[in-house]
C-alpha positions in Angstrom: 7.4 -196.9 48.1 3.9 -195.3 47.7 4.3 -194.9 44.0 4.8 -198.7 43.6 1.7 -199.2 45.8 -0.2 -196.9 43.4 1.1 -198.8 40.4 0.2 -202.2 41.8 -3.2 -200.9 42.9 -3.9 -199.8 39.3 -3.0 -203.3 38.1 -5.3 -205.0 40.5 -8.1 -202.5 39.9 -7.9 -203.1 36.1 -6.8 -206.7 36.1 -3.7 -205.9 34.1 -1.2 -208.7 34.5 -2.8 -209.9 37.8 -6.3 -211.1 38.6 -8.7 -208.2 39.1 -9.2 -207.6 42.8 -10.9 -204.3 43.8 -10.4 -205.0 47.5 -6.6 -205.3 47.2 -6.6 -202.3 44.9 -8.4 -200.3 47.5 -5.9 -201.4 50.2 -3.0 -200.4 48.0 -4.6 -197.0 47.0 -5.3 -196.3 50.7 -1.6 -197.0 51.7 -0.3 -194.7 48.9 -3.0 -192.1 49.5 -2.1 -191.9 53.2 1.4 -191.0 52.2 0.1 -188.1 50.0 0.1 -189.5 46.5 -2.6 -187.5 44.7 -3.3 -190.1 42.0 -3.9 -192.7 44.8 -6.1 -190.2 46.6 -8.2 -189.7 43.5 -8.4 -193.4 42.8 -9.5 -194.1 46.4 -12.1 -191.3 46.1 -13.5 -193.0 42.9 -13.7 -196.4 44.8 -15.7 -194.7 47.6 -17.8 -192.8 45.0 -18.6 -195.9 42.9 -18.8 -198.4 45.7 -16.2 -200.7 44.1 -15.6 -203.4 46.8 -15.9 -200.7 49.5 -19.3 -199.5 50.6 -20.1 -196.2 48.9 -19.2 -193.3 51.2 -19.6 -189.8 49.8 -17.9 -188.1 52.8 -14.7 -190.2 52.3 -15.0 -189.8 48.5 -15.3 -186.0 48.8 -12.4 -185.9 51.3 -10.0 -187.8 49.1 -11.0 -185.8 46.0 -10.3 -182.6 48.0 -6.9 -183.9 49.0 -6.0 -185.0 45.4 -7.1 -181.6 44.0 -4.8 -179.8 46.5 -1.8 -182.0 45.8 -1.8 -182.5 42.0 1.1 -180.5 40.6 0.3 -177.4 38.7 0.9 -179.0 35.3 -1.7 -181.7 36.0 -4.7 -179.6 35.0 -6.6 -182.5 33.4 -6.3 -184.7 36.4 -7.3 -181.8 38.7 -10.3 -181.1 36.5 -11.4 -184.8 36.7 -11.1 -184.7 40.5 -13.1 -181.5 40.6 -15.8 -183.1 38.5 -15.9 -186.3 40.6 -16.1 -184.2 43.8 -19.1 -182.5 42.2 -20.8 -185.8 41.6 -20.3 -186.8 45.3 -21.6 -183.4 46.4 -24.9 -184.0 44.6 -25.4 -187.0 46.8 -24.5 -185.2 50.0 -26.2 -182.8 52.5 -24.5 -179.5 53.4 -23.5 -181.0 56.8 -21.8 -184.0 55.1 -19.9 -181.6 52.8 -18.8 -179.6 55.8 -17.6 -182.8 57.5 -15.7 -184.0 54.4 -14.0 -180.6 54.1 -13.0 -180.6 57.7 -11.6 -184.2 57.4 -9.5 -183.0 54.5 -8.3 -180.0 56.5 -7.4 -182.2 59.4 -5.7 -184.9 57.3 -1.9 -185.4 57.7 0.3 -187.7 55.6 1.4 -190.9 57.5 
């Protein structure tokens, strides 16, 4: 269940009820994100943006933020706004070519 993966990822990311483990959190977020869960996509984007356990990667961060923005339900305006702001932070660290690559990756992405 991708939503259980997201929930467990959040617990490991924050150390709530389990030992904090950013690597395991990233794996769980990735599994849920690959299945189209926008909150997991956003959280994975943050991990790539901040370099928590994973090496910082602005292209991957931007791609996951784009996917989260596109998939948040219409009522989730605050979450969408946070993803837009985080994507802007990533863009400030990217070249135009990198932004194009991230956008193309988001367009080519399919749930697994």
